[in-house]
C-alpha positions as YAML, in Angstrom:
chain: A
units: angstrom
residues:
- id: 1
  name: UNK
  ca: [-211.03, 34.01, -73.27]
- id: 2
  name: UNK
  ca: [-213.29, 33.37, -76.21]
- id: 3
  name: UNK
  ca: [-211.43, 34.62, -79.60]
- id: 4
  name: UNK
  ca: [-211.83, 34.93, -83.19]
- id: 5
  name: UNK
  ca: [-210.89, 31.08, -84.58]
- id: 6
  name: UNK
  ca: [-209.68, 33.18, -87.59]
- id: 7
  name: UNK
  ca: [-206.50, 34.42, -85.24]
- id: 8
  name: UNK
  ca: [-206.03, 30.99, -82.88]
- id: 9
  name: UNK
  ca: [-206.19, 28.82, -85.68]
- id: 10
  name: UNK
  ca: [-202.99, 29.89, -87.70]
- id: 11
  name: UNK
  ca: [-199.43, 29.25, -86.01]
- id: 12
  name: UNK
  ca: [-198.91, 33.19, -85.14]
- id: 13
  name: UNK
  ca: [-202.19, 33.42, -83.68]
- id: 14
  name: UNK
  ca: [-201.89, 30.37, -81.26]
- id: 15
  name: UNK
  ca: [-198.67, 31.65, -80.41]
- id: 16
  name: UNK
  ca: [-199.86, 35.48, -79.87]
- id: 17
  name: UNK
  ca: [-202.99, 33.73, -77.67]
- id: 18
  name: UNK
  ca: [-200.39, 32.00, -75.53]
- id: 19
  name: UNK
  ca: [-199.01, 35.40, -74.36]
- id: 20
  name: UNK
  ca: [-201.60, 37.41, -74.30]
- id: 21
  name: UNK
  ca: [-203.67, 34.65, -71.25]
- id: 22
  name: UNK
  ca: [-199.63, 35.44, -70.26]
- id: 23
  name: UNK
  ca: [-199.93, 39.09, -69.85]
- id: 24
  name: UNK
  ca: [-203.50, 39.03, -68.83]
- id: 25
  name: UNK
  ca: [-202.56, 36.68, -65.88]
- id: 26
  name: UNK
  ca: [-199.82, 39.04, -64.40]
- id: 27
  name: UNK
  ca: [-201.34, 41.96, -65.47]
- id: 28
  name: UNK
  ca: [-199.26, 43.31, -67.85]
- id: 29
  name: UNK
  ca: [-200.98, 42.96, -71.50]
- id: 30
  name: UNK
  ca: [-200.59, 47.35, -72.04]
- id: 31
  name: UNK
  ca: [-196.99, 46.84, -70.95]
- id: 32
  name: UNK
  ca: [-196.30, 43.85, -73.18]
- id: 33
  name: UNK
  ca: [-198.70, 44.98, -75.79]
- id: 34
  name: UNK
  ca: [-196.19, 48.38, -75.78]
- id: 35
  name: UNK
  ca: [-193.52, 46.12, -76.20]
- id: 36
  name: UNK
  ca: [-194.32, 44.06, -78.82]
- id: 37
  name: UNK
  ca: [-195.05, 47.46, -80.95]
- id: 38
  name: UNK
  ca: [-191.34, 48.44, -80.27]
- id: 39
  name: UNK
  ca: [-190.25, 45.00, -82.01]
- id: 40
  name: UNK
  ca: [-192.53, 45.63, -84.83]
- id: 41
  name: UNK
  ca: [-191.24, 48.96, -85.68]
- id: 42
  name: UNK
  ca: [-187.79, 47.53, -84.85]
- id: 43
  name: UNK
  ca: [-188.33, 44.59, -87.47]
- id: 44
  name: UNK
  ca: [-189.83, 47.27, -89.79]
- id: 45
  name: UNK
  ca: [-187.23, 50.23, -89.24]
- id: 46
  name: UNK
  ca: [-183.91, 47.56, -89.47]
- id: 47
  name: UNK
  ca: [-183.71, 45.33, -92.68]
- id: 48
  name: UNK
  ca: [-181.12, 43.55, -91.47]
- id: 49
  name: UNK
  ca: [-183.13, 42.56, -88.50]
- id: 50
  name: UNK
  ca: [-185.36, 41.80, -90.32]
- id: 51
  name: UNK
  ca: [-183.28, 38.94, -91.88]
- id: 52
  name: UNK
  ca: [-181.71, 37.76, -88.84]
- id: 53
  name: UNK
  ca: [-185.05, 37.01, -87.89]
- id: 54
  name: UNK
  ca: [-186.07, 34.77, -91.01]
- id: 55
  name: UNK
  ca: [-182.39, 32.94, -91.55]
- id: 56
  name: UNK
  ca: [-182.51, 29.73, -90.72]
- id: 57
  name: UNK
  ca: [-178.99, 29.48, -90.62]
- id: 58
  name: UNK
  ca: [-178.30, 31.71, -87.52]
- id: 59
  name: UNK
  ca: [-178.77, 28.93, -84.74]
- id: 60
  name: UNK
  ca: [-181.26, 29.22, -81.80]
- id: 61
  name: UNK
  ca: [-178.74, 30.44, -79.50]
- id: 62
  name: UNK
  ca: [-177.14, 32.88, -81.67]
- id: 63
  name: UNK
  ca: [-181.06, 34.05, -82.38]
- id: 64
  name: UNK
  ca: [-181.36, 34.12, -78.53]
- id: 65
  name: UNK
  ca: [-178.38, 35.86, -77.93]
- id: 66
  name: UNK
  ca: [-179.07, 38.69, -80.04]
- id: 67
  name: UNK
  ca: [-183.01, 38.80, -79.08]
- id: 68
  name: UNK
  ca: [-181.87, 39.58, -75.07]
- id: 69
  name: UNK
  ca: [-179.43, 42.72, -76.48]
- id: 70
  name: UNK
  ca: [-182.10, 44.03, -78.41]
- id: 71
  name: UNK
  ca: [-184.68, 43.49, -75.41]
- id: 72
  name: UNK
  ca: [-182.12, 45.39, -73.32]
- id: 73
  name: UNK
  ca: [-181.84, 47.75, -76.00]
- id: 74
  name: UNK
  ca: [-185.88, 48.48, -76.22]
- id: 75
  name: UNK
  ca: [-186.30, 48.00, -72.53]
- id: 76
  name: UNK
  ca: [-189.01, 45.67, -72.70]
- id: 77
  name: UNK
  ca: [-190.51, 43.95, -69.82]
- id: 78
  name: UNK
  ca: [-189.34, 40.33, -68.94]
- id: 79
  name: UNK
  ca: [-192.59, 38.47, -69.97]
- id: 80
  name: UNK
  ca: [-191.77, 39.66, -72.70]
- id: 81
  name: UNK
  ca: [-187.95, 38.59, -72.76]
- id: 82
  name: UNK
  ca: [-188.82, 35.25, -72.04]
- id: 83
  name: UNK
  ca: [-191.50, 35.10, -74.95]
- id: 84
  name: UNK
  ca: [-188.41, 35.80, -77.27]
- id: 85
  name: UNK
  ca: [-186.70, 33.23, -75.77]
- id: 86
  name: UNK
  ca: [-189.62, 30.73, -76.64]
- id: 87
  name: UNK
  ca: [-189.58, 31.86, -80.32]
- id: 88
  name: UNK
  ca: [-185.89, 31.59, -80.51]
- id: 89
  name: UNK
  ca: [-185.88, 28.30, -79.65]
- id: 90
  name: UNK
  ca: [-188.52, 26.96, -81.71]
- id: 91
  name: UNK
  ca: [-186.89, 28.82, -84.50]
- id: 92
  name: UNK
  ca: [-190.57, 31.29, -84.63]
- id: 93
  name: UNK
  ca: [-189.10, 34.52, -84.90]
- id: 94
  name: UNK
  ca: [-189.63, 34.61, -88.28]
- id: 95
  name: UNK
  ca: [-193.23, 34.62, -87.31]
- id: 96
  name: UNK
  ca: [-192.61, 37.40, -84.94]
- id: 97
  name: UNK
  ca: [-194.24, 40.47, -86.99]
- id: 98
  name: UNK
  ca: [-197.24, 37.90, -87.67]
- id: 99
  name: UNK
  ca: [-197.84, 37.65, -83.81]
- id: 100
  name: UNK
  ca: [-197.44, 41.05, -82.91]
- id: 101
  name: UNK
  ca: [-200.57, 41.89, -85.40]
- id: 102
  name: UNK
  ca: [-202.46, 38.57, -84.03]
- id: 103
  name: UNK
  ca: [-201.81, 40.13, -80.23]
- id: 104
  name: UNK
  ca: [-202.80, 43.64, -81.48]
- id: 105
  name: UNK
  ca: [-205.89, 42.07, -82.61]
- id: 106
  name: UNK
  ca: [-206.11, 39.78, -79.90]
- id: 107
  name: UNK
  ca: [-206.08, 43.09, -77.02]
- id: 108
  name: UNK
  ca: [-208.13, 45.18, -79.12]
- id: 109
  name: UNK
  ca: [-211.05, 42.39, -79.30]
- id: 110
  name: UNK
  ca: [-210.55, 42.20, -75.69]
- id: 111
  name: UNK
  ca: [-211.14, 45.64, -75.22]
- id: 112
  name: UNK
  ca: [-214.06, 46.26, -77.84]
- id: 113
  name: UNK
  ca: [-211.92, 47.85, -79.91]
- id: 114
  name: UNK
  ca: [-211.46, 47.55, -83.54]
- id: 115
  name: UNK
  ca: [-209.01, 49.05, -86.06]
- id: 116
  name: UNK
  ca: [-209.89, 51.23, -89.04]
- id: 117
  name: UNK
  ca: [-207.17, 51.60, -91.62]
- id: 118
  name: UNK
  ca: [-207.55, 54.76, -92.98]
- id: 119
  name: UNK
  ca: [-206.28, 55.91, -96.63]
- id: 120
  name: UNK
  ca: [-206.21, 59.81, -97.67]
- id: 121
  name: UNK
  ca: [-204.04, 61.52, -100.34]
- id: 122
  name: UNK
  ca: [-203.17, 63.79, -97.84]
- id: 123
  name: UNK
  ca: [-202.34, 63.62, -94.81]
- id: 124
  name: UNK
  ca: [-205.22, 64.04, -92.20]
- id: 125
  name: UNK
  ca: [-205.50, 66.75, -89.29]
- id: 126
  name: UNK
  ca: [-206.37, 66.45, -85.74]
- id: 127
  name: UNK
  ca: [-209.55, 67.57, -86.67]
- id: 128
  name: UNK
  ca: [-210.32, 66.14, -89.52]
- id: 129
  name: UNK
  ca: [-209.29, 62.22, -87.74]
- id: 130
  name: UNK
  ca: [-211.17, 62.76, -84.71]
- id: 131
  name: UNK
  ca: [-214.37, 63.97, -86.58]
- id: 132
  name: UNK
  ca: [-214.12, 60.43, -88.46]
- id: 133
  name: UNK
  ca: [-213.49, 58.90, -85.48]
- id: 134
  name: UNK
  ca: [-216.47, 60.20, -84.13]
- id: 135
  name: UNK
  ca: [-218.47, 59.26, -87.45]
- id: 136
  name: UNK
  ca: [-217.12, 55.38, -87.14]
- id: 137
  name: UNK
  ca: [-217.82, 54.44, -83.81]
- id: 138
  name: UNK
  ca: [-221.32, 56.00, -84.31]
- id: 139
  name: UNK
  ca: [-221.58, 53.68, -87.30]
- id: 140
  name: UNK
  ca: [-220.10, 50.56, -85.90]
- id: 141
  name: UNK
  ca: [-220.63, 50.92, -81.88]
- id: 142
  name: UNK
  ca: [-217.76, 50.01, -80.79]
- id: 143
  name: UNK
  ca: [-214.36, 52.42, -79.76]
- id: 144
  name: UNK
  ca: [-212.39, 53.32, -82.76]
- id: 145
  name: UNK
  ca: [-209.04, 53.14, -83.05]
- id: 146
  name: UNK
  ca: [-207.68, 54.74, -86.91]
- id: 147
  name: UNK
  ca: [-204.37, 53.68, -88.31]
- id: 148
  name: UNK
  ca: [-203.65, 56.33, -91.06]
- id: 149
  name: UNK
  ca: [-201.63, 56.22, -94.43]
- id: 150
  name: UNK
  ca: [-201.00, 58.85, -97.21]
- id: 151
  name: UNK
  ca: [-201.56, 57.17, -100.22]
- id: 152
  name: UNK
  ca: [-201.45, 60.26, -103.09]
- id: 153
  name: UNK
  ca: [-202.30, 57.73, -105.99]
- id: 154
  name: UNK
  ca: [-206.03, 57.79, -104.64]
- id: 155
  name: UNK
  ca: [-206.16, 61.54, -105.56]
- id: 156
  name: UNK
  ca: [-208.64, 62.73, -103.20]
- id: 157
  name: UNK
  ca: [-211.22, 61.16, -100.27]
- id: 158
  name: UNK
  ca: [-210.87, 58.35, -97.94]
- id: 159
  name: UNK
  ca: [-210.57, 54.61, -98.64]
- id: 160
  name: UNK
  ca: [-211.64, 53.01, -94.90]
- id: 161
  name: UNK
  ca: [-211.44, 49.52, -93.94]
- id: 162
  name: UNK
  ca: [-212.38, 48.33, -90.85]
- id: 163
  name: UNK
  ca: [-212.18, 44.30, -90.45]
- id: 164
  name: UNK
  ca: [-213.68, 42.82, -94.09]
- id: 165
  name: UNK
  ca: [-215.55, 46.18, -94.71]
- id: 166
  name: UNK
  ca: [-213.78, 48.26, -97.16]
- id: 167
  name: UNK
  ca: [-215.31, 52.03, -97.85]
- id: 168
  name: UNK
  ca: [-213.81, 53.28, -100.75]
- id: 169
  name: UNK
  ca: [-214.99, 57.13, -101.49]
- id: 170
  name: UNK
  ca: [-211.67, 57.58, -103.17]
- id: 171
  name: UNK
  ca: [-211.11, 60.28, -106.15]
- id: 172
  name: UNK
  ca: [-209.59, 57.51, -107.89]
- id: 173
  name: UNK
  ca: [-212.32, 54.74, -107.31]
- id: 174
  name: UNK
  ca: [-215.41, 57.52, -108.41]
- id: 175
  name: UNK
  ca: [-213.35, 58.21, -111.76]
- id: 176
  name: UNK
  ca: [-212.70, 54.24, -112.40]
- id: 177
  name: UNK
  ca: [-216.24, 53.71, -111.94]
- id: 178
  name: UNK
  ca: [-217.48, 56.81, -114.97]
- id: 179
  name: UNK
  ca: [-214.97, 55.76, -116.94]
- id: 180
  name: UNK
  ca: [-216.53, 52.16, -116.91]
- id: 181
  name: UNK
  ca: [-220.10, 53.18, -117.07]
- id: 182
  name: UNK
  ca: [-218.74, 55.75, -120.05]
- id: 183
  name: UNK
  ca: [-217.62, 52.30, -122.08]
- id: 184
  name: UNK
  ca: [-220.77, 50.95, -121.37]
...
């Protein structure tokens, strides 16, 4: 499998790539991706879990038991359970959020998808998201997956980030540009 050198060059990228290869062989990529998404959300939502997986004073065995409990609670697949066991044994659970992101990027690239991070001042309607997705697909020539966030600080407009490209049509940026132009 061909991956971006930037992703697989990192520690978390190597783990994510190895998991992706195993999931591909077993035909369970989408299940593992869903599992990792659940785990990522659990880590973001629970500060205790986030602190626990990064705590060097917690033994490998204790971390493995905690992860087994989480696997049962979230109903994760056997492959994901085994993978978490490997991370616990190698003391790499602290890298789990980055591994989740790397796996998602590898899976999206394999499907020919690209993720666009869209920031708006107000939540976008389904119609607006559909229109934006169609425009971005036309521009990029690939399937676009949109992740939205709301930031009232941009005042209006959108900030769209696709990979290393950024399209900033926010009112805040326009006002800042106008202020700089007026200062001369």
